[in-house]
N, C-alpha and C positions, 0 to 999 in steps of 0.2 A: 153185233152192232152196241156199242155202250151208250150208256143212257147217261147223260150229264144233268145233274142237279140243278134246276133252274135258279136257284138260290146261290149257286156257286160264284166266287168272284169272276172267274173267267166268263160265264154265262152273262152275268150282269155286266159285265165290261164291253162284251160283243154286241148286246143288246143297245147299249148305250150309245157307243160307236155308231150303230146302224141308225138309231134316231136321230144323232146330232148330223149324221152325213144327209138324211133324208129333210131335216130342217134346213142346212144350208142350200140343199137343191131349191126347195120352196121359197126360200128367201131370195135367191139369184134370179128366180123366175119373176117374183114380184118386183125385184128392184129394175129389172131390164124391160118389164112390160106395165106401161101405166095402167092398162085395163085390167091387171090382174093384181092390183094391189092388196087384196084380200090374203092373197099368197104369202105375204109377210107376216101376217099374224098367225097363219098356220106353219110357217118356218119358225117362228119364235116358239110357239106352242111345242113342236116337235123338239126344238133345241132343250127346252126347259125339261121336257120328259127324259131325253138323253142325258142331262146333267143329273136327273135325279136317279136314273140308273147307275151313273157313275159314283155317286155319293153312296148309295146301297152297296155297291162292289167293293169300296174302300171300307165300309163299315163290316162288312162280311169278311173281309181279308183279315181286319184287325181281331174280330171275334173267333175266326176260325169257323164260321158257319160255312156249311156245303163242302164240297169236294174241290181240292186245288189241282 
């Protein structure tokens, strides 16, 4: 079993996409159920975390950090 560097662009992209997907799901729940409006905030936080991971992946790809 190969070990992937957690700072590699591929690992960061995968994490970013996963967080953004979770954020979108939370926002959809919050938008469709007025009793769960807090989910909109949670979804926004997850989207921000996902965007951060994607930005770090782009930077790591440019600098050659981690495995590709």
